[in-house]
C-alpha positions as CSV (number, residue, x, y, z in Angstrom):
1,M,-36.1,70.8,-4.5
2,F,-34.2,73.0,-6.8
3,L,-30.8,73.0,-8.3
4,P,-28.1,74.5,-6.0
5,R,-27.4,78.1,-6.9
6,T,-23.7,77.7,-6.4
7,S,-23.0,75.2,-9.1
8,P,-24.3,74.4,-12.6
9,N,-23.5,70.7,-12.0
10,C,-26.9,68.8,-11.9
11,S,-25.5,65.3,-11.4
12,N,-26.6,65.3,-7.7
13,V,-30.1,66.5,-8.4
14,S,-32.9,64.0,-9.0
15,R,-34.3,63.8,-12.6
16,K,-37.7,64.7,-11.3
17,S,-36.4,68.0,-9.9
18,I,-34.7,68.8,-13.1
19,L,-37.8,68.2,-15.2
20,Y,-40.2,70.2,-13.1
21,L,-38.7,73.5,-12.2
22,S,-41.8,75.4,-11.1
23,S,-40.2,78.8,-10.3
24,T,-39.8,81.2,-13.3
25,R,-37.6,83.5,-11.2
26,Y,-35.4,80.6,-10.2
27,A,-35.1,79.4,-13.8
28,C,-33.9,82.8,-14.9
29,R,-31.4,82.9,-12.1
30,A,-30.1,79.5,-13.1
31,L,-29.8,80.7,-16.7
32,S,-27.9,83.7,-15.6
33,H,-25.6,81.6,-13.5
34,V,-24.8,79.1,-16.2
35,H,-24.3,81.8,-18.8
36,R,-22.7,84.3,-16.6
37,K,-21.0,86.0,-19.5
38,H,-24.1,86.3,-21.5
39,A,-26.4,89.1,-20.5
40,A,-29.2,87.6,-22.6
41,Y,-30.0,85.1,-19.9
42,R,-30.3,87.6,-17.1
43,P,-33.7,88.9,-15.9
44,S,-34.8,91.9,-18.0
45,T,-37.2,94.6,-17.0
46,A,-37.7,95.4,-20.7
47,L,-38.6,91.8,-21.4
48,D,-41.1,91.9,-18.6
49,D,-42.8,95.0,-20.0
50,W,-43.0,93.5,-23.5
51,V,-44.4,90.2,-22.3
52,Q,-47.3,92.0,-20.7
53,R,-48.4,93.2,-24.2
54,E,-50.8,91.2,-26.3
55,A,-50.0,90.3,-29.9
56,R,-52.5,91.6,-32.4
57,P,-53.3,88.8,-34.9
58,I,-54.4,89.6,-38.4
59,S,-56.1,87.8,-41.3
60,L,-55.3,87.4,-45.0
61,R,-58.3,89.6,-45.7
62,Q,-57.1,92.4,-43.5
63,L,-53.7,92.3,-45.0
64,T,-55.2,92.4,-48.5
65,F,-57.6,95.3,-47.9
66,F,-54.9,97.3,-46.1
67,G,-52.3,96.8,-48.9
68,R,-54.5,97.2,-52.0
69,T,-54.6,101.0,-51.7
70,L,-51.0,101.7,-50.7
71,T,-50.2,105.3,-49.7
72,Q,-47.3,106.7,-47.8
73,S,-49.3,107.0,-44.6
74,R,-50.4,103.3,-44.9
75,L,-46.9,102.2,-45.5
76,L,-45.7,104.0,-42.4
77,E,-48.6,102.5,-40.5
78,S,-47.6,99.1,-41.6
79,A,-44.0,99.8,-40.6
80,N,-45.1,100.8,-37.1
81,Y,-47.4,97.8,-36.7
82,V,-44.5,95.5,-37.5
83,R,-42.1,97.6,-35.3
84,T,-44.3,96.9,-32.2
85,E,-45.4,93.4,-33.1
86,L,-42.0,91.8,-33.7
87,P,-40.6,92.5,-30.3
88,T,-43.9,91.6,-28.7
89,R,-44.1,88.2,-30.3
90,I,-40.4,87.5,-29.7
91,A,-40.7,88.5,-26.1
92,H,-43.4,85.8,-25.4
93,R,-41.2,83.2,-26.9
94,L,-38.1,84.3,-24.9
95,R,-40.2,84.0,-21.8
96,D,-41.3,80.5,-22.8
97,M,-37.7,79.5,-23.2
98,Q,-36.7,81.0,-19.9
99,T,-39.2,78.6,-18.2
100,L,-37.8,75.5,-19.7
101,P,-36.0,73.0,-17.4
102,Y,-32.5,73.8,-16.5
103,V,-30.8,71.0,-18.5
104,V,-32.8,71.9,-21.6
105,V,-31.7,75.5,-21.9
106,T,-28.1,74.4,-21.6
107,N,-28.4,72.5,-24.9
108,P,-26.2,74.3,-27.4
109,H,-28.8,74.4,-30.1
110,I,-31.6,75.6,-27.8
111,S,-29.2,78.2,-26.4
112,H,-28.2,79.3,-29.9
113,V,-31.8,80.0,-30.8
114,Y,-32.4,81.8,-27.5
115,D,-29.4,84.1,-28.3
116,L,-30.7,84.9,-31.8
117,Y,-34.1,85.7,-30.4
118,F,-32.7,87.9,-27.6
119,K,-30.5,89.7,-30.1
120,A,-33.4,90.4,-32.3
121,F,-35.6,91.5,-29.4
122,E,-33.0,94.0,-28.2
123,R,-32.6,95.3,-31.8
124,F,-36.3,95.7,-32.5
125,R,-37.4,97.1,-29.2
126,R,-35.1,100.0,-29.5
127,I,-36.4,101.3,-32.8
128,P,-38.3,104.5,-32.4
129,E,-41.5,105.4,-34.2
130,I,-41.1,105.4,-38.0
131,K,-42.2,108.8,-39.4
132,S,-40.6,109.0,-42.8
133,L,-39.9,106.9,-45.9
134,E,-36.2,107.1,-45.2
135,E,-36.7,105.8,-41.7
136,N,-38.8,103.0,-43.2
137,D,-36.1,102.1,-45.7
138,N,-33.6,101.8,-42.9
139,Y,-36.0,99.7,-40.9
140,V,-36.5,97.4,-43.9
141,K,-32.7,96.8,-44.0
142,I,-32.7,95.8,-40.3
143,V,-35.6,93.4,-40.8
144,N,-34.0,91.8,-43.9
145,E,-30.8,91.3,-42.0
146,T,-32.6,89.6,-39.1
147,L,-34.5,87.3,-41.4
148,R,-31.3,86.1,-42.9
149,E,-29.7,85.6,-39.5
150,H,-32.7,83.4,-38.4
151,A,-32.4,81.0,-41.4
152,T,-30.7,78.4,-39.1
153,I,-33.5,78.3,-36.5
154,I,-35.6,75.4,-37.7
155,P,-32.8,72.8,-38.1
156,R,-31.3,74.1,-34.8
157,L,-34.6,73.7,-33.0
158,A,-35.3,70.3,-34.5
159,T,-31.8,69.1,-33.5
160,G,-32.1,70.4,-30.0
161,V,-35.5,68.8,-29.5
162,L,-34.1,65.4,-30.5
163,E,-31.0,65.9,-28.2
164,I,-33.1,66.7,-25.1
165,Q,-35.2,63.6,-25.5
166,G,-35.8,62.2,-22.1
167,L,-35.3,65.5,-20.3
168,M,-38.8,66.8,-20.9
169,E,-42.1,65.0,-21.4
170,P,-42.5,64.4,-25.2
171,E,-45.9,66.1,-25.2
172,E,-44.4,69.2,-23.6
173,T,-41.5,69.2,-26.1
174,D,-43.9,69.0,-29.0
175,K,-46.0,71.8,-27.6
176,F,-42.9,74.0,-27.1
177,M,-41.7,73.3,-30.7
178,T,-45.2,73.9,-32.2
179,T,-45.5,77.2,-30.3
180,L,-42.1,78.4,-31.4
181,L,-42.6,77.5,-35.1
182,R,-46.1,79.0,-35.2
183,S,-44.7,82.2,-33.7
184,R,-41.9,82.1,-36.2
185,I,-44.3,81.9,-39.1
186,S,-46.3,84.8,-37.7
187,R,-43.3,87.0,-37.5
188,R,-42.1,86.2,-41.0
189,V,-45.6,86.8,-42.4
190,I,-45.9,90.3,-41.1
191,A,-42.2,91.1,-41.7
192,E,-42.2,89.8,-45.3
193,Q,-45.6,91.4,-46.0
194,H,-44.2,94.8,-45.0
195,L,-41.0,94.2,-47.1
196,A,-43.2,93.4,-50.1
197,L,-45.4,96.5,-49.6
198,T,-42.2,98.6,-49.4
199,D,-41.0,97.1,-52.7
200,T,-44.4,97.8,-54.2
201,F,-44.4,101.4,-53.0
202,H,-41.0,102.1,-54.6
203,S,-41.8,100.4,-57.9
204,P,-42.2,102.7,-60.9
205,W,-45.6,101.4,-61.7
206,H,-47.0,102.3,-58.3
207,C,-47.0,106.1,-59.1
208,P,-50.5,107.1,-60.1
209,E,-49.1,109.3,-62.9
210,S,-47.1,106.4,-64.3
211,K,-48.3,104.8,-67.5
212,I,-46.5,101.6,-66.8
213,E,-49.0,98.7,-66.3
214,E,-48.8,97.0,-63.0
215,P,-47.1,93.6,-63.6
216,N,-48.4,91.8,-60.5
217,S,-51.9,93.1,-60.0
218,D,-53.0,89.8,-58.5
219,F,-50.5,90.2,-55.7
220,V,-50.9,92.4,-52.6
221,G,-47.5,92.1,-50.9
222,E,-47.0,88.4,-50.3
223,I,-50.6,87.5,-50.8
224,F,-51.6,86.0,-54.2
225,L,-55.3,86.8,-54.7
226,R,-55.9,84.1,-57.3
227,C,-53.9,81.2,-56.0
228,N,-54.9,78.2,-58.2
229,A,-54.6,74.8,-56.5
230,K,-54.1,73.0,-59.8
231,E,-51.2,75.2,-60.8
232,I,-49.6,74.8,-57.3
233,V,-49.8,71.0,-57.5
234,E,-48.4,70.9,-61.0
235,R,-45.4,73.1,-60.1
236,C,-44.7,71.2,-56.9
237,A,-45.0,67.9,-58.8
238,T,-42.6,69.0,-61.5
239,A,-40.0,70.2,-59.0
240,T,-40.2,67.0,-56.9
241,Q,-40.1,64.7,-59.9
242,K,-37.0,66.4,-61.2
243,L,-35.3,66.1,-57.8
244,L,-36.1,62.4,-57.5
245,R,-35.0,61.8,-61.1
246,Q,-31.7,63.4,-60.4
247,S,-31.2,61.5,-57.2
248,Y,-32.3,58.0,-58.4
249,G,-31.1,58.2,-62.0
250,A,-32.6,58.8,-65.4
251,S,-33.7,55.2,-65.6
252,C,-35.8,55.4,-62.5
253,R,-39.6,55.2,-63.2
254,I,-41.2,58.3,-61.6
255,P,-45.0,58.2,-61.1
256,E,-47.0,60.9,-62.8
257,V,-49.2,63.2,-60.8
258,R,-52.8,63.4,-62.1
259,V,-55.0,66.3,-61.0
260,E,-58.8,66.1,-61.1
261,G,-61.8,67.9,-59.7
262,H,-62.4,71.6,-59.5
263,L,-59.4,72.7,-61.5
264,D,-60.5,76.3,-61.6
265,A,-60.7,76.8,-57.8
266,T,-58.8,79.9,-56.7
267,F,-58.4,81.6,-53.3
268,P,-56.2,84.2,-51.6
269,Y,-53.2,82.7,-50.0
270,I,-49.4,83.1,-49.4
271,V,-47.9,81.0,-52.2
272,T,-44.8,79.9,-50.3
273,H,-46.9,78.4,-47.5
274,L,-49.0,76.3,-49.8
275,E,-46.1,75.3,-52.0
276,Y,-44.2,74.1,-48.9
277,I,-47.2,71.9,-47.7
278,V,-48.0,70.5,-51.1
279,G,-44.4,70.0,-51.9
280,E,-43.8,67.9,-48.8
281,L,-46.9,65.8,-49.3
282,L,-46.1,65.1,-52.9
283,R,-42.4,64.4,-52.1
284,N,-43.5,61.7,-49.5
285,S,-46.0,60.1,-51.9
286,I,-43.8,60.0,-55.0
287,Q,-40.8,58.8,-53.0
288,A,-42.9,56.0,-51.4
289,V,-44.1,54.8,-54.8
290,V,-40.6,54.9,-56.3
291,E,-39.1,52.9,-53.4
292,Q,-41.7,50.1,-53.9
293,R,-39.7,47.3,-55.5
294,K,-42.7,45.8,-57.2
295,Y,-42.9,48.8,-59.6
296,R,-39.3,48.5,-60.8
297,D,-40.2,46.7,-64.1
298,V,-43.5,48.4,-64.8
299,D,-44.9,51.9,-64.8
300,P,-45.8,52.8,-61.3
301,P,-49.3,53.9,-60.4
302,P,-49.9,57.6,-60.5
303,I,-50.3,60.0,-57.6
304,E,-53.9,61.1,-57.7
305,V,-54.8,64.6,-56.5
306,L,-58.5,65.5,-56.2
307,I,-59.4,69.2,-55.7
308,C,-62.8,69.9,-54.1
309,E,-64.2,73.5,-53.8
310,T,-66.9,74.3,-51.3
311,R,-68.3,77.7,-50.3
312,Q,-65.8,78.2,-47.5
313,H,-62.9,75.8,-48.3
314,V,-60.8,74.2,-50.9
315,I,-59.8,70.6,-50.1
316,L,-57.0,68.7,-51.7
317,R,-56.8,64.9,-51.4
318,I,-53.4,63.4,-52.4
319,S,-53.6,59.6,-52.8
320,D,-50.7,57.2,-53.5
321,Q,-50.1,53.5,-53.7
322,G,-46.7,53.6,-51.9
323,G,-47.5,50.9,-49.4
324,G,-48.7,53.1,-46.5
325,V,-46.8,54.3,-43.4
326,P,-44.8,51.7,-41.5
327,R,-46.6,50.6,-38.3
328,E,-43.7,51.6,-36.1
329,I,-43.7,55.1,-37.4
330,L,-47.4,55.8,-37.7
331,P,-48.1,56.8,-34.1
332,Y,-45.3,59.5,-34.3
333,L,-46.1,61.1,-37.6
334,W,-46.9,64.5,-36.1
335,S,-44.3,64.6,-33.4
336,F,-41.0,66.5,-33.5
337,S,-39.5,64.6,-30.5
338,K,-40.9,61.0,-30.5
339,G,-40.4,58.0,-32.7
340,P,-37.7,55.7,-34.0
341,R,-34.7,56.6,-36.2
342,R,-33.6,59.3,-33.8
343,E,-29.9,58.9,-34.5
344,K,-30.5,58.9,-38.3
345,R,-32.6,62.1,-38.0
346,L,-29.9,63.8,-36.0
347,H,-27.3,62.9,-38.5
348,N,-29.4,64.2,-41.4
349,L,-30.3,67.5,-39.5
350,H,-26.6,68.2,-39.1
351,Q,-26.4,68.2,-42.9
352,V,-28.9,71.0,-43.1
353,P,-27.4,74.4,-42.4
354,K,-30.5,76.4,-43.1
355,M,-34.2,75.8,-43.6
356,L,-36.9,78.4,-44.1
357,G,-39.9,76.3,-45.0
358,T,-40.3,77.0,-48.7
359,L,-40.7,74.9,-51.8
360,Q,-37.1,75.9,-52.8
361,E,-35.9,73.4,-50.2
362,V,-37.1,70.4,-52.2
363,K,-35.5,71.6,-55.4
364,A,-32.4,70.2,-57.0
365,S,-29.1,72.0,-56.7
366,S,-28.8,72.4,-60.5
367,D,-31.9,74.6,-60.5
368,Q,-31.4,77.7,-58.4
369,S,-34.3,79.8,-59.7
370,S,-37.2,80.2,-57.4
371,I,-40.4,78.4,-58.5
372,V,-42.3,81.0,-56.5
373,N,-40.9,83.7,-58.7
374,D,-42.6,82.1,-61.7
375,T,-45.9,83.5,-60.3
376,A,-44.8,86.3,-58.1
377,G,-42.4,88.1,-60.4
378,D,-39.1,89.6,-59.5
379,S,-39.0,90.9,-56.0
380,K,-36.0,92.0,-53.9
381,H,-37.4,90.9,-50.6
382,R,-37.5,87.3,-51.8
383,S,-33.8,87.0,-50.9
384,S,-35.1,86.4,-47.3
385,L,-36.6,83.1,-48.6
386,S,-33.3,81.8,-50.1
387,S,-32.9,78.3,-48.9
388,L,-31.0,75.0,-49.3
389,A,-29.3,74.3,-52.6
390,S,-30.7,70.8,-52.5
391,R,-32.0,68.2,-50.1
392,S,-31.5,64.6,-51.1
393,P,-34.4,62.2,-50.9
394,Q,-32.3,60.1,-48.6
395,L,-32.0,63.1,-46.2
396,R,-35.0,62.3,-44.1
397,L,-35.5,64.9,-41.4
398,G,-38.7,63.7,-39.8
399,I,-40.2,67.2,-39.5
400,G,-41.9,67.6,-42.9
401,L,-45.3,66.5,-41.8
402,P,-45.6,68.2,-38.4
403,M,-44.3,71.4,-40.0
404,S,-46.8,71.1,-42.9
405,R,-49.6,70.8,-40.4
406,I,-48.5,73.9,-38.5
407,Y,-48.5,75.8,-41.8
408,A,-51.9,74.4,-42.7
409,E,-53.4,75.3,-39.4
410,Y,-51.9,78.8,-39.3
411,W,-54.6,80.2,-41.5
412,A,-57.4,78.1,-40.0
413,G,-56.9,75.1,-42.3
414,S,-56.2,71.5,-41.5
415,L,-54.0,68.5,-42.6
416,E,-54.9,64.9,-42.0
417,L,-53.4,61.6,-43.1
418,H,-55.0,58.2,-43.4
419,S,-52.7,55.2,-44.0
420,L,-53.8,51.8,-45.3
421,E,-50.9,49.4,-44.5
422,G,-49.7,47.5,-47.5
423,Y,-51.5,49.8,-50.0
424,G,-51.0,53.5,-49.7
425,V,-51.8,56.9,-48.1
426,D,-54.5,59.5,-48.4
427,C,-53.7,63.0,-47.3
428,F,-56.4,65.7,-46.9
429,L,-55.4,69.3,-46.9
430,Q,-58.1,71.8,-46.2
431,V,-57.5,75.5,-47.0
432,S,-59.8,78.4,-45.9
433,K,-61.1,79.9,-49.1
434,L,-62.3,83.2,-47.7
435,G,-59.2,84.4,-46.0
436,N,-61.2,85.9,-43.1
437,K,-59.7,83.8,-40.3
438,N,-57.1,85.3,-38.0
439,E,-53.6,83.8,-37.9
440,R,-53.3,81.1,-35.3
441,L,-50.7,82.1,-32.7
442,T,-50.1,82.0,-29.0
443,T,-50.7,85.5,-27.6
444,R,-49.7,84.9,-24.0
445,A,-46.5,83.5,-22.6
446,S,-46.8,80.2,-20.9
447,M,-45.8,81.5,-17.5
448,D,-46.0,84.8,-15.6
449,A,-43.4,87.5,-16.0
450,V,-40.4,87.3,-13.7
């Protein structure tokens, strides 16, 4: 049984019918009916065509080898790769959203994200082959503008997923959210890598005849070839400690962060990804220790970070004595849609206008400079990673851990957490050291084309 075509009112339709719309064609008709004034929800032949295309995943090693010898022809090749990949990857996600239950896509936050995606898809699919540097410069402006427009997507999605609780099975909701976020990361990776390569190509030191020494020889676009785990941990720890000290007051005892193990371990990686993951983990650990009342009159125990380097991986273990994860929360750590404190999370998410998934989002408002820029140097394209001025420790969103796992798994890594109730938590972050694994993304839409 399906919703009546003549009315968007679903009050007379059984909940089971709403939750399990099996016809993609009908779902798109329903979308078109409800949003009669919005062409974005109507069946599109162009979208059908792009959904039939496979995304072409890449690895850090491929991006590095391609960008190290940057010529005009390679820059244009990069532009045309991004030109075809962006609409392809967006098309798959649009089709996924078109197959959601009727009552889900009417949620204003989910609808807003759909509108942004459709607008970007229509914009990107119409761009012809890029054949000159001038055309590439114009394309870069379009990409930059789109990245800024999409800065609201993560809090919008997280809010929408909480508001539709009960209208979809929680497992399906989490799968939908994970797929969209993973795809979002993939688009930003290839887009920002091309923006960085364009900046490099136009830099004065890029000219072979120039005698100016290259200032960032360890960077190939967004990829830092000698990413040092110890330095990342120390920068994230400093930023997080400063934020908590400003929030809890100068008299608050903040635990130190001790780093041990293979302190010289380096590997190629995208710095902002690793900083986001490590920043979230350290934030949770330091805050948990600070909020333990038994440490108010004595120095709190340190956060211990152990770095282990193997032939293929670098593993970080972050250990704290913050009392462990509460029993009622532990089963829902990796879920976007399940768990207690739903109303509180919704309230906090409404306080977050933008979120891009960078370390900048855990920085205090009084410090606006980018920590990433301390290692990456001055780069114009980094404006696309501008983020929150501050995020208070009390502003718990409930999405830090699941998002961190998505980032960790994106380049074939992993993130695990073990909690000992009453004592503390051990987090294990494993990073691929070789950079030879393809990005993890969904290459086919979840349902057939209309």
